[in-house]
MIFITOR-103948 format. One record per residue (C-alpha): residue number from 1; residue in one letter; x, y, z. Coordinates in nm, 4 decimals, padded with zeros to 6 digits. Layout:
// residues N
atom num=NUM	residuo=A	xx=X	yy=Y	zz=Z
...
END
This chain:
// residues 372
atom num=1	residuo=M	xx=09.7010	yy=12.0214	zz=12.7357
atom num=2	residuo=Q	xx=09.6237	yy=11.8081	zz=12.4735
atom num=3	residuo=V	xx=09.6198	yy=11.9857	zz=12.0697
atom num=4	residuo=V	xx=09.3503	yy=11.8277	zz=11.8240
atom num=5	residuo=T	xx=09.4181	yy=11.9798	zz=11.4572
atom num=6	residuo=L	xx=09.1729	yy=11.9853	zz=11.1689
atom num=7	residuo=K	xx=09.1933	yy=11.9601	zz=10.8560
atom num=8	residuo=A	xx=08.9432	yy=12.0933	zz=10.6062
atom num=9	residuo=K	xx=08.9417	yy=12.2276	zz=10.2401
atom num=10	residuo=L	xx=08.8546	yy=12.6405	zz=10.1050
atom num=11	residuo=L	xx=08.5236	yy=12.5717	zz=09.9150
atom num=12	residuo=S	xx=08.6093	yy=12.6164	zz=09.5200
atom num=13	residuo=P	xx=08.7532	yy=13.0378	zz=09.6054
atom num=14	residuo=N	xx=08.6847	yy=13.2819	zz=09.3135
atom num=15	residuo=K	xx=08.9881	yy=13.3789	zz=09.0734
atom num=16	residuo=N	xx=09.0979	yy=13.7350	zz=09.2915
atom num=17	residuo=K	xx=09.1052	yy=13.4981	zz=09.6175
atom num=18	residuo=R	xx=09.3002	yy=13.2537	zz=09.4303
atom num=19	residuo=E	xx=09.5154	yy=13.4730	zz=09.3372
atom num=20	residuo=K	xx=09.5688	yy=13.6460	zz=09.6646
atom num=21	residuo=I	xx=09.6412	yy=13.3283	zz=09.8291
atom num=22	residuo=T	xx=09.9449	yy=13.2074	zz=09.6149
atom num=23	residuo=R	xx=10.0810	yy=13.6013	zz=09.5693
atom num=24	residuo=M	xx=10.1124	yy=13.5219	zz=09.9724
atom num=25	residuo=L	xx=10.2830	yy=13.1429	zz=09.9845
atom num=26	residuo=E	xx=10.4947	yy=13.2390	zz=09.7198
atom num=27	residuo=T	xx=10.6227	yy=13.5860	zz=09.9649
atom num=28	residuo=Y	xx=10.5682	yy=13.3561	zz=10.2447
atom num=29	residuo=H	xx=10.8190	yy=13.0786	zz=10.1367
atom num=30	residuo=Q	xx=11.0623	yy=13.3971	zz=10.0370
atom num=31	residuo=A	xx=11.0259	yy=13.5737	zz=10.3822
atom num=32	residuo=C	xx=11.1812	yy=13.1588	zz=10.5430
atom num=33	residuo=S	xx=11.4855	yy=13.1728	zz=10.2129
atom num=34	residuo=W	xx=11.5402	yy=13.5214	zz=10.3324
atom num=35	residuo=F	xx=11.5683	yy=13.4997	zz=10.7525
atom num=36	residuo=L	xx=11.7162	yy=13.1354	zz=10.6704
atom num=37	residuo=T	xx=11.9807	yy=13.3650	zz=10.4930
atom num=38	residuo=Q	xx=11.9984	yy=13.6117	zz=10.7653
atom num=39	residuo=A	xx=12.0661	yy=13.3449	zz=11.0014
atom num=40	residuo=E	xx=12.3441	yy=13.1831	zz=10.8564
atom num=41	residuo=V	xx=12.5075	yy=13.5302	zz=10.7760
atom num=42	residuo=L	xx=12.4640	yy=13.6091	zz=11.1552
atom num=43	residuo=N	xx=12.5588	yy=13.2086	zz=11.3180
atom num=44	residuo=T	xx=12.2422	yy=13.2486	zz=11.5246
atom num=45	residuo=T	xx=12.0055	yy=13.0599	zz=11.5747
atom num=46	residuo=S	xx=11.7955	yy=13.3151	zz=11.8449
atom num=47	residuo=R	xx=11.5105	yy=13.4366	zz=11.7212
atom num=48	residuo=A	xx=11.5126	yy=13.7666	zz=11.9463
atom num=49	residuo=K	xx=11.9096	yy=13.8315	zz=11.7749
atom num=50	residuo=L	xx=11.7599	yy=13.7660	zz=11.4586
atom num=51	residuo=N	xx=11.4507	yy=13.9928	zz=11.5279
atom num=52	residuo=R	xx=11.6446	yy=14.2463	zz=11.6564
atom num=53	residuo=E	xx=11.8857	yy=14.2646	zz=11.3556
atom num=54	residuo=T	xx=11.5968	yy=14.1208	zz=11.0563
atom num=55	residuo=Y	xx=11.2433	yy=14.2301	zz=11.1407
atom num=56	residuo=R	xx=11.2404	yy=14.5628	zz=10.9875
atom num=57	residuo=Q	xx=11.4057	yy=14.5357	zz=10.6902
atom num=58	residuo=A	xx=11.1458	yy=14.2157	zz=10.6292
atom num=59	residuo=C	xx=10.8857	yy=14.4313	zz=10.7371
atom num=60	residuo=E	xx=10.9666	yy=14.7110	zz=10.4073
atom num=61	residuo=L	xx=11.0638	yy=14.3766	zz=10.1656
atom num=62	residuo=F	xx=10.7817	yy=14.1898	zz=10.2497
atom num=63	residuo=D	xx=10.3914	yy=14.2381	zz=10.2060
atom num=64	residuo=L	xx=10.2777	yy=14.0019	zz=10.4887
atom num=65	residuo=N	xx=10.0764	yy=14.0578	zz=10.7788
atom num=66	residuo=R	xx=10.2961	yy=14.0280	zz=11.0846
atom num=67	residuo=G	xx=10.2079	yy=13.7652	zz=11.2693
atom num=68	residuo=T	xx=10.2348	yy=13.5726	zz=10.9907
atom num=69	residuo=L	xx=10.5916	yy=13.7151	zz=10.8672
atom num=70	residuo=Q	xx=10.6850	yy=13.6387	zz=11.2213
atom num=71	residuo=C	xx=10.6354	yy=13.2469	zz=11.1620
atom num=72	residuo=A	xx=10.8305	yy=13.2728	zz=10.8801
atom num=73	residuo=M	xx=11.1222	yy=13.3475	zz=11.1354
atom num=74	residuo=L	xx=10.9777	yy=13.1409	zz=11.3415
atom num=75	residuo=K	xx=11.0167	yy=12.8005	zz=11.0503
atom num=76	residuo=A	xx=11.3490	yy=12.9355	zz=10.9119
atom num=77	residuo=L	xx=11.4411	yy=12.9285	zz=11.2777
atom num=78	residuo=S	xx=11.3042	yy=12.6032	zz=11.3463
atom num=79	residuo=A	xx=11.5005	yy=12.4721	zz=10.9923
atom num=80	residuo=R	xx=11.8368	yy=12.5560	zz=11.0773
atom num=81	residuo=R	xx=11.8067	yy=12.4197	zz=11.4576
atom num=82	residuo=S	xx=11.6696	yy=12.0783	zz=11.2571
atom num=83	residuo=Y	xx=11.9692	yy=12.1275	zz=10.9791
atom num=84	residuo=L	xx=12.1954	yy=12.1815	zz=11.2409
atom num=85	residuo=S	xx=12.1516	yy=11.9207	zz=11.4931
atom num=86	residuo=R	xx=12.1610	yy=11.6615	zz=11.2503
atom num=87	residuo=K	xx=12.5183	yy=11.7993	zz=11.1287
atom num=88	residuo=L	xx=12.6241	yy=11.7715	zz=11.5145
atom num=89	residuo=R	xx=12.5189	yy=11.3902	zz=11.5480
atom num=90	residuo=G	xx=12.6848	yy=11.3530	zz=11.2398
atom num=91	residuo=K	xx=12.4289	yy=11.3026	zz=10.9925
atom num=92	residuo=K	xx=12.4063	yy=11.3668	zz=10.6074
atom num=93	residuo=A	xx=12.2813	yy=11.7158	zz=10.6395
atom num=94	residuo=S	xx=12.1699	yy=12.0559	zz=10.3967
atom num=95	residuo=L	xx=12.0242	yy=12.3493	zz=10.4597
atom num=96	residuo=P	xx=11.6659	yy=12.3231	zz=10.3915
atom num=97	residuo=K	xx=11.4396	yy=12.4927	zz=10.0648
atom num=98	residuo=F	xx=11.1290	yy=12.6354	zz=10.1652
atom num=99	residuo=E	xx=10.9167	yy=12.5300	zz=09.8394
atom num=100	residuo=K	xx=10.5449	yy=12.5753	zz=09.7051
atom num=101	residuo=T	xx=10.4526	yy=12.2237	zz=09.9117
atom num=102	residuo=V	xx=10.5879	yy=12.4574	zz=10.2107
atom num=103	residuo=P	xx=10.2836	yy=12.5863	zz=10.3995
atom num=104	residuo=V	xx=10.1887	yy=12.9407	zz=10.5109
atom num=105	residuo=M	xx=10.1904	yy=12.9556	zz=10.8779
atom num=106	residuo=V	xx=09.9216	yy=13.2084	zz=11.0657
atom num=107	residuo=R	xx=09.9098	yy=13.3127	zz=11.4280
atom num=108	residuo=Q	xx=09.6256	yy=13.2105	zz=11.5811
atom num=109	residuo=D	xx=09.4780	yy=13.6062	zz=11.6594
atom num=110	residuo=C	xx=09.5051	yy=13.6712	zz=11.3124
atom num=111	residuo=Y	xx=09.2381	yy=13.4932	zz=11.1294
atom num=112	residuo=S	xx=08.8682	yy=13.4108	zz=11.2372
atom num=113	residuo=L	xx=08.5758	yy=13.1405	zz=11.2150
atom num=114	residuo=Y	xx=08.2518	yy=13.1983	zz=11.2018
atom num=115	residuo=Q	xx=07.9728	yy=13.0866	zz=11.0780
atom num=116	residuo=L	xx=07.7153	yy=13.1545	zz=10.7980
atom num=117	residuo=P	xx=07.3406	yy=13.1172	zz=10.8098
atom num=118	residuo=S	xx=07.3085	yy=12.8513	zz=10.5354
atom num=119	residuo=G	xx=07.5033	yy=12.6909	zz=10.8936
atom num=120	residuo=T	xx=07.8802	yy=12.7298	zz=10.7098
atom num=121	residuo=W	xx=08.1264	yy=12.7635	zz=10.8181
atom num=122	residuo=V	xx=08.3768	yy=13.0071	zz=10.6568
atom num=123	residuo=I	xx=08.7245	yy=13.0996	zz=10.7899
atom num=124	residuo=K	xx=08.8911	yy=13.4534	zz=10.7361
atom num=125	residuo=F	xx=09.2163	yy=13.6084	zz=10.7371
atom num=126	residuo=P	xx=09.5438	yy=13.7899	zz=10.6424
atom num=127	residuo=V	xx=09.6846	yy=13.7251	zz=10.3358
atom num=128	residuo=S	xx=09.9076	yy=14.0562	zz=10.2487
atom num=129	residuo=S	xx=09.9895	yy=14.3902	zz=10.5490
atom num=130	residuo=G	xx=09.7375	yy=14.5807	zz=10.6163
atom num=131	residuo=R	xx=09.4007	yy=14.5299	zz=10.6781
atom num=132	residuo=S	xx=09.3843	yy=14.2981	zz=10.3369
atom num=133	residuo=Q	xx=09.2091	yy=13.9680	zz=10.4954
atom num=134	residuo=I	xx=09.0117	yy=13.7540	zz=10.2477
atom num=135	residuo=A	xx=08.6650	yy=13.5177	zz=10.4290
atom num=136	residuo=V	xx=08.6741	yy=13.1264	zz=10.1840
atom num=137	residuo=P	xx=08.3994	yy=12.9156	zz=10.2926
atom num=138	residuo=L	xx=08.4909	yy=12.5414	zz=10.4668
atom num=139	residuo=A	xx=08.4444	yy=12.2043	zz=10.3149
atom num=140	residuo=T	xx=08.2928	yy=12.0147	zz=10.6852
atom num=141	residuo=S	xx=08.2211	yy=11.7705	zz=10.7992
atom num=142	residuo=T	xx=08.0018	yy=11.6921	zz=11.1415
atom num=143	residuo=Y	xx=08.3442	yy=11.5435	zz=11.2801
atom num=144	residuo=H	xx=08.4632	yy=11.9650	zz=11.2519
atom num=145	residuo=A	xx=08.2138	yy=12.1542	zz=11.3132
atom num=146	residuo=K	xx=08.1551	yy=11.9928	zz=11.6141
atom num=147	residuo=R	xx=08.5471	yy=12.0641	zz=11.7070
atom num=148	residuo=I	xx=08.4669	yy=12.4140	zz=11.5674
atom num=149	residuo=R	xx=08.1377	yy=12.4436	zz=11.7848
atom num=150	residuo=D	xx=08.3802	yy=12.3835	zz=12.1327
atom num=151	residuo=L	xx=08.6203	yy=12.6572	zz=11.9765
atom num=152	residuo=V	xx=08.3481	yy=12.9000	zz=12.0184
atom num=153	residuo=G	xx=08.1429	yy=12.7570	zz=12.3141
atom num=154	residuo=G	xx=08.4374	yy=12.8515	zz=12.4897
atom num=155	residuo=S	xx=08.5821	yy=12.4612	zz=12.5130
atom num=156	residuo=C	xx=08.8467	yy=12.4783	zz=12.3469
atom num=157	residuo=R	xx=09.1215	yy=12.7812	zz=12.2934
atom num=158	residuo=Q	xx=09.1817	yy=12.8705	zz=11.9215
atom num=159	residuo=G	xx=09.5661	yy=12.7819	zz=11.7768
atom num=160	residuo=S	xx=09.7912	yy=12.8860	zz=11.5075
atom num=161	residuo=M	xx=09.6458	yy=12.7543	zz=11.0503
atom num=162	residuo=E	xx=09.8591	yy=12.6632	zz=10.8674
atom num=163	residuo=I	xx=09.7389	yy=12.6299	zz=10.4322
atom num=164	residuo=W	xx=09.8720	yy=12.4517	zz=10.1789
atom num=165	residuo=Q	xx=09.7703	yy=12.3945	zz=09.8051
atom num=166	residuo=D	xx=09.8185	yy=12.0102	zz=09.7107
atom num=167	residuo=K	xx=09.9002	yy=11.9548	zz=09.3432
atom num=168	residuo=S	xx=09.5559	yy=11.8973	zz=09.2361
atom num=169	residuo=G	xx=09.5539	yy=12.2272	zz=09.2650
atom num=170	residuo=E	xx=09.2574	yy=12.1958	zz=09.5720
atom num=171	residuo=W	xx=09.3727	yy=12.4405	zz=09.8960
atom num=172	residuo=Y	xx=09.3350	yy=12.3061	zz=10.2017
atom num=173	residuo=V	xx=09.3544	yy=12.4504	zz=10.6295
atom num=174	residuo=T	xx=09.4908	yy=12.3176	zz=11.0075
atom num=175	residuo=I	xx=09.3560	yy=12.4485	zz=11.2146
atom num=176	residuo=S	xx=09.5468	yy=12.3745	zz=11.5434
atom num=177	residuo=L	xx=09.2583	yy=12.3463	zz=11.9309
atom num=178	residuo=V	xx=09.4167	yy=12.3614	zz=12.2208
atom num=179	residuo=Y	xx=09.2331	yy=12.1264	zz=12.5281
atom num=180	residuo=E	xx=09.2914	yy=12.1707	zz=12.8906
atom num=181	residuo=T	xx=09.3082	yy=11.8049	zz=12.9927
atom num=182	residuo=C	xx=09.2827	yy=11.7331	zz=13.3363
atom num=183	residuo=L	xx=09.3329	yy=11.2772	zz=13.4080
atom num=184	residuo=N	xx=09.1168	yy=11.1565	zz=13.6458
atom num=185	residuo=E	xx=09.2075	yy=10.8919	zz=13.8981
atom num=186	residuo=P	xx=09.2644	yy=10.4949	zz=13.7184
atom num=187	residuo=G	xx=09.0066	yy=10.3221	zz=13.9034
atom num=188	residuo=G	xx=09.1744	yy=09.9887	zz=13.6882
atom num=189	residuo=I	xx=09.4639	yy=09.8395	zz=13.4417
atom num=190	residuo=I	xx=09.3495	yy=09.7915	zz=13.1117
atom num=191	residuo=G	xx=09.6670	yy=09.6222	zz=12.9072
atom num=192	residuo=V	xx=09.6910	yy=09.6550	zz=12.5397
atom num=193	residuo=D	xx=09.8790	yy=09.4223	zz=12.3573
atom num=194	residuo=F	xx=09.9434	yy=09.4857	zz=11.9175
atom num=195	residuo=G	xx=09.9416	yy=09.2742	zz=11.6618
atom num=196	residuo=I	xx=09.8850	yy=09.1895	zz=11.3320
atom num=197	residuo=V	xx=09.6861	yy=08.8518	zz=11.3188
atom num=198	residuo=K	xx=09.4608	yy=09.0432	zz=11.6386
atom num=199	residuo=L	xx=09.4863	yy=09.4200	zz=11.5667
atom num=200	residuo=A	xx=09.5140	yy=09.4922	zz=11.9564
atom num=201	residuo=V	xx=09.3679	yy=09.2419	zz=12.2246
atom num=202	residuo=L	xx=09.3704	yy=09.4029	zz=12.5973
atom num=203	residuo=S	xx=09.3228	yy=09.2982	zz=12.8990
atom num=204	residuo=N	xx=08.9608	yy=09.2243	zz=13.0147
atom num=205	residuo=N	xx=08.9554	yy=09.0102	zz=12.6839
atom num=206	residuo=V	xx=08.8229	yy=09.2038	zz=12.4203
atom num=207	residuo=F	xx=08.9936	yy=09.1278	zz=12.1197
atom num=208	residuo=F	xx=09.0606	yy=09.3306	zz=11.7056
atom num=209	residuo=D	xx=09.0487	yy=09.0181	zz=11.4510
atom num=210	residuo=G	xx=09.2542	yy=09.1391	zz=11.1705
atom num=211	residuo=R	xx=09.1967	yy=08.8946	zz=10.9443
atom num=212	residuo=Q	xx=08.9769	yy=09.1000	zz=10.7101
atom num=213	residuo=I	xx=09.2426	yy=09.3991	zz=10.7735
atom num=214	residuo=R	xx=09.5558	yy=09.1780	zz=10.6408
atom num=215	residuo=W	xx=09.3083	yy=09.0143	zz=10.3191
atom num=216	residuo=R	xx=09.3405	yy=09.3489	zz=10.1864
atom num=217	residuo=K	xx=09.6516	yy=09.4007	zz=10.2898
atom num=218	residuo=E	xx=09.7664	yy=09.0939	zz=10.1187
atom num=219	residuo=R	xx=09.5096	yy=09.2097	zz=09.7294
atom num=220	residuo=W	xx=09.6491	yy=09.5497	zz=09.7736
atom num=221	residuo=A	xx=10.0473	yy=09.3621	zz=09.7625
atom num=222	residuo=D	xx=09.9356	yy=09.1514	zz=09.5155
atom num=223	residuo=R	xx=09.8117	yy=09.3958	zz=09.2823
atom num=224	residuo=R	xx=10.1248	yy=09.6851	zz=09.3320
atom num=225	residuo=R	xx=10.2913	yy=09.3857	zz=09.2094
atom num=226	residuo=A	xx=10.1332	yy=09.3748	zz=08.8746
atom num=227	residuo=L	xx=10.1681	yy=09.7232	zz=08.7875
atom num=228	residuo=Q	xx=10.5090	yy=09.7098	zz=08.9205
atom num=229	residuo=Q	xx=10.6346	yy=09.4691	zz=08.6135
atom num=230	residuo=A	xx=10.3258	yy=09.6122	zz=08.4309
atom num=231	residuo=G	xx=10.5570	yy=09.9637	zz=08.4646
atom num=232	residuo=R	xx=10.2770	yy=10.1465	zz=08.6005
atom num=233	residuo=L	xx=10.4474	yy=10.3721	zz=08.8915
atom num=234	residuo=S	xx=10.2433	yy=10.5758	zz=08.8452
atom num=235	residuo=R	xx=09.9458	yy=10.4001	zz=08.9759
atom num=236	residuo=V	xx=10.1557	yy=10.2492	zz=09.2120
atom num=237	residuo=K	xx=10.2164	yy=10.5373	zz=09.3967
atom num=238	residuo=K	xx=09.8314	yy=10.6277	zz=09.3446
atom num=239	residuo=E	xx=09.7697	yy=10.3712	zz=09.5135
atom num=240	residuo=A	xx=09.9603	yy=10.3864	zz=09.7961
atom num=241	residuo=G	xx=09.8442	yy=10.6835	zz=09.8942
atom num=242	residuo=H	xx=09.4977	yy=10.5269	zz=09.9313
atom num=243	residuo=E	xx=09.5907	yy=10.2669	zz=10.1070
atom num=244	residuo=R	xx=09.7903	yy=10.4559	zz=10.4302
atom num=245	residuo=R	xx=09.4596	yy=10.6873	zz=10.3865
atom num=246	residuo=W	xx=09.2786	yy=10.3531	zz=10.5227
atom num=247	residuo=M	xx=09.5168	yy=10.2284	zz=10.7695
atom num=248	residuo=R	xx=09.4464	yy=10.5895	zz=10.9241
atom num=249	residuo=Y	xx=09.0665	yy=10.5393	zz=10.9007
atom num=250	residuo=I	xx=09.1397	yy=10.2383	zz=11.0441
atom num=251	residuo=N	xx=09.3943	yy=10.3540	zz=11.3244
atom num=252	residuo=H	xx=09.1306	yy=10.6035	zz=11.4576
atom num=253	residuo=C	xx=08.8600	yy=10.3606	zz=11.4707
atom num=254	residuo=L	xx=08.9971	yy=10.1261	zz=11.6720
atom num=255	residuo=S	xx=09.1563	yy=10.3406	zz=11.8736
atom num=256	residuo=K	xx=08.8256	yy=10.5715	zz=11.9820
atom num=257	residuo=R	xx=08.7100	yy=10.2158	zz=12.0832
atom num=258	residuo=I	xx=08.9869	yy=10.1491	zz=12.2979
atom num=259	residuo=V	xx=08.9970	yy=10.4480	zz=12.4655
atom num=260	residuo=E	xx=08.5247	yy=10.4453	zz=12.4637
atom num=261	residuo=I	xx=08.6094	yy=10.0438	zz=12.6610
atom num=262	residuo=A	xx=08.8787	yy=10.2428	zz=12.9359
atom num=263	residuo=K	xx=08.6536	yy=10.5519	zz=13.0211
atom num=264	residuo=A	xx=08.3531	yy=10.3530	zz=13.0708
atom num=265	residuo=K	xx=08.6011	yy=10.1443	zz=13.2643
atom num=266	residuo=S	xx=08.7160	yy=10.4500	zz=13.4479
atom num=267	residuo=A	xx=09.0749	yy=10.2829	zz=13.4179
atom num=268	residuo=A	xx=09.4518	yy=10.3583	zz=13.3124
atom num=269	residuo=V	xx=09.5056	yy=10.2220	zz=12.9426
atom num=270	residuo=A	xx=09.8384	yy=10.0554	zz=12.9345
atom num=271	residuo=L	xx=10.1026	yy=10.0489	zz=12.6213
atom num=272	residuo=E	xx=10.3699	yy=09.8757	zz=12.5030
atom num=273	residuo=N	xx=10.6788	yy=10.1819	zz=12.4349
atom num=274	residuo=L	xx=10.7441	yy=10.1032	zz=12.0613
atom num=275	residuo=L	xx=11.0717	yy=10.2513	zz=12.0057
atom num=276	residuo=G	xx=11.2729	yy=09.9660	zz=11.8529
atom num=277	residuo=I	xx=10.9724	yy=09.7084	zz=11.7923
atom num=278	residuo=R	xx=10.9991	yy=09.7237	zz=11.4194
atom num=279	residuo=E	xx=11.3752	yy=09.5923	zz=11.4488
atom num=280	residuo=R	xx=11.2194	yy=09.3976	zz=11.7584
atom num=281	residuo=A	xx=10.9606	yy=09.2282	zz=11.5233
atom num=282	residuo=K	xx=11.1418	yy=09.0407	zz=11.2659
atom num=283	residuo=G	xx=10.9866	yy=08.7293	zz=11.0932
atom num=284	residuo=S	xx=10.8989	yy=08.5993	zz=10.7159
atom num=285	residuo=K	xx=10.8606	yy=08.8086	zz=10.4261
atom num=286	residuo=K	xx=10.4811	yy=08.8114	zz=10.4398
atom num=287	residuo=F	xx=10.4815	yy=08.9053	zz=10.8605
atom num=288	residuo=N	xx=10.7043	yy=09.1680	zz=10.7469
atom num=289	residuo=R	xx=10.5528	yy=09.3397	zz=10.4239
atom num=290	residuo=M	xx=10.2095	yy=09.3286	zz=10.6305
atom num=291	residuo=M	xx=10.4377	yy=09.5455	zz=10.9204
atom num=292	residuo=S	xx=10.5470	yy=09.7554	zz=10.6917
atom num=293	residuo=G	xx=10.1462	yy=09.9009	zz=10.6025
atom num=294	residuo=W	xx=10.0763	yy=09.9078	zz=10.9387
atom num=295	residuo=N	xx=10.1779	yy=10.1980	zz=11.1468
atom num=296	residuo=V	xx=10.1704	yy=10.1072	zz=11.5079
atom num=297	residuo=R	xx=10.3210	yy=10.4378	zz=11.6337
atom num=298	residuo=E	xx=10.0682	yy=10.6189	zz=11.4895
atom num=299	residuo=L	xx=09.7624	yy=10.3797	zz=11.6618
atom num=300	residuo=A	xx=09.9711	yy=10.4448	zz=11.9914
atom num=301	residuo=S	xx=09.9819	yy=10.8770	zz=11.9025
atom num=302	residuo=F	xx=09.5781	yy=10.8634	zz=11.8092
atom num=303	residuo=I	xx=09.4982	yy=10.5896	zz=12.1954
atom num=304	residuo=E	xx=09.7189	yy=10.8774	zz=12.3527
atom num=305	residuo=Y	xx=09.6128	yy=11.2104	zz=12.2184
atom num=306	residuo=K	xx=09.1878	yy=11.0727	zz=12.2626
atom num=307	residuo=A	xx=09.2532	yy=10.9460	zz=12.5805
atom num=308	residuo=A	xx=09.3973	yy=11.2678	zz=12.7151
atom num=309	residuo=L	xx=09.0658	yy=11.4723	zz=12.5559
atom num=310	residuo=T	xx=08.8575	yy=11.2115	zz=12.7969
atom num=311	residuo=G	xx=09.0588	yy=11.2439	zz=13.0922
atom num=312	residuo=V	xx=09.2324	yy=10.7941	zz=13.0057
atom num=313	residuo=P	xx=09.5506	yy=10.8733	zz=13.1451
atom num=314	residuo=V	xx=09.8307	yy=10.6456	zz=12.9368
atom num=315	residuo=I	xx=10.0527	yy=10.4829	zz=13.0231
atom num=316	residuo=Y	xx=10.3900	yy=10.3209	zz=12.9204
atom num=317	residuo=V	xx=10.5803	yy=10.0169	zz=13.0090
atom num=318	residuo=D	xx=10.9034	yy=09.7504	zz=12.8365
atom num=319	residuo=P	xx=10.7374	yy=09.5633	zz=12.6573
atom num=320	residuo=K	xx=11.0618	yy=09.2939	zz=12.6951
atom num=321	residuo=E	xx=10.9421	yy=08.9395	zz=12.7518
atom num=322	residuo=T	xx=10.5620	yy=09.0677	zz=12.7805
atom num=323	residuo=S	xx=10.4453	yy=08.7951	zz=12.5511
atom num=324	residuo=K	xx=10.7470	yy=08.5035	zz=12.7432
atom num=325	residuo=T	xx=10.6223	yy=08.5297	zz=13.1042
atom num=326	residuo=C	xx=10.3592	yy=08.3518	zz=13.2918
atom num=327	residuo=P	xx=10.1233	yy=08.6466	zz=13.4262
atom num=328	residuo=K	xx=10.0637	yy=08.3863	zz=13.7119
atom num=329	residuo=C	xx=10.4334	yy=08.2177	zz=13.8259
atom num=330	residuo=G	xx=10.5618	yy=08.4605	zz=13.6661
atom num=331	residuo=N	xx=10.7854	yy=08.2272	zz=13.4636
atom num=332	residuo=I	xx=10.9688	yy=08.3412	zz=13.2492
atom num=333	residuo=S	xx=11.0888	yy=08.0944	zz=12.8925
atom num=334	residuo=R	xx=11.0877	yy=08.1216	zz=12.4950
atom num=335	residuo=Y	xx=10.9318	yy=07.7344	zz=12.5140
atom num=336	residuo=N	xx=10.6055	yy=07.8900	zz=12.7599
atom num=337	residuo=R	xx=10.5029	yy=07.9960	zz=12.3543
atom num=338	residuo=K	xx=10.5917	yy=07.6963	zz=12.0929
atom num=339	residuo=T	xx=10.3871	yy=07.8356	zz=11.8786
atom num=340	residuo=Q	xx=10.2555	yy=08.1936	zz=11.8096
atom num=341	residuo=G	xx=09.9170	yy=08.2006	zz=11.9243
atom num=342	residuo=W	xx=09.9038	yy=07.9757	zz=12.2043
atom num=343	residuo=F	xx=10.0655	yy=08.0657	zz=12.5493
atom num=344	residuo=K	xx=10.0811	yy=07.7940	zz=12.7519
atom num=345	residuo=C	xx=10.3523	yy=07.8161	zz=13.0790
atom num=346	residuo=A	xx=10.6090	yy=07.5733	zz=13.1265
atom num=347	residuo=G	xx=10.6385	yy=07.5478	zz=13.5323
atom num=348	residuo=C	xx=10.2472	yy=07.5959	zz=13.5828
atom num=349	residuo=G	xx=10.0358	yy=07.5233	zz=13.3349
atom num=350	residuo=Y	xx=09.8568	yy=07.7874	zz=13.2144
atom num=351	residuo=Q	xx=09.6953	yy=07.8304	zz=12.8713
atom num=352	residuo=S	xx=09.5525	yy=08.1340	zz=12.7124
atom num=353	residuo=D	xx=09.5308	yy=08.3394	zz=12.4057
atom num=354	residuo=A	xx=09.9169	yy=08.4385	zz=12.4066
atom num=355	residuo=D	xx=09.7853	yy=08.7930	zz=12.3248
atom num=356	residuo=R	xx=09.5825	yy=08.7779	zz=12.5809
atom num=357	residuo=V	xx=09.8724	yy=08.6847	zz=12.7618
atom num=358	residuo=G	xx=10.0889	yy=09.0280	zz=12.6235
atom num=359	residuo=A	xx=09.7918	yy=09.2409	zz=12.7632
atom num=360	residuo=L	xx=09.7115	yy=09.0760	zz=13.0773
atom num=361	residuo=N	xx=10.1704	yy=09.1217	zz=13.1437
atom num=362	residuo=I	xx=10.1269	yy=09.5381	zz=13.0317
atom num=363	residuo=A	xx=09.8671	yy=09.5793	zz=13.2911
atom num=364	residuo=T	xx=10.0589	yy=09.4319	zz=13.5176
atom num=365	residuo=R	xx=10.3937	yy=09.6614	zz=13.4676
atom num=366	residuo=A	xx=10.1446	yy=09.9416	zz=13.5202
atom num=367	residuo=L	xx=10.0349	yy=09.8510	zz=13.7548
atom num=368	residuo=D	xx=10.3502	yy=09.8578	zz=13.9320
atom num=369	residuo=A	xx=10.4570	yy=10.1333	zz=13.7972
atom num=370	residuo=L	xx=10.2342	yy=10.2670	zz=13.9630
atom num=371	residuo=G	xx=10.3285	yy=10.1357	zz=14.3380
atom num=372	residuo=A	xx=09.9335	yy=09.9978	zz=14.3183
END
């Protein structure tokens, strides 16, 4: 099973609809806070107990659709569990506050999507108790339309929806689509080694160069430094958002291409287990700045979910010594990699691009894990 989340903008709801959505948002936050207080009083994280003790009273207090009210209860319980878990681990923790930025969750059976004759997709959802619902058109791209057609055609099933308002006053929804996945039997393994100079190198000799990415990130860093020195901190924050969105786009494109290559070869994708990568990958100040803006874990998660949708298996392996191990003779030595970009085995003399060697070793470890 794989969940795909669609984010879409609501197209200019009129004044009456905006007021209803705003009122729903405020009521939902009040309900979340109330349920959290009740859970504290009852000293429980049990949904059954909280529902039994408080649900009837909540229905009288809050003018919300019953499904949305149940979601408010779950949100409060989830927040309390997270708070207690942090306290148990000895970390700093405080009870959460349900502010304006917290999205309203709408249960999967409480909203619907349909298409107008003009081709515009519309979402219809409840804003209060009873039968009160509103319908608002969505701003959809080609990708959105494809996924929604999957839903209408029965290729996936509808999950929950969330609605929120951003700082500029625009309204957005996220819709969860649940796909049933079936992984194919792999006919081979493609190892993937992530980096900075080269964004990714595949064990079948496919290289994704990162020079243009590095150049653009360095220009952003220079501009950020200049703006900070000029005291324009609000501008720095705004441009940081641009950079994050751009890097997310790059990760989407790169992950899509890697999965397409693996699918064409009927192969599984082997990735490094990236836990602790920032602690292992230490270097110069410039290198650390590049790492801080390069979300490799996000890239891996994109590969994983895109692969699941196409039936391509993903295997994670231990990355220890993959950059120092000779794929030909198995010799492990730090002298095998005297320079950043080139590998030369001190034992047998095998030579190759250092990142390609890492990808080959990742693929080998994946094969060992499969028992092949």
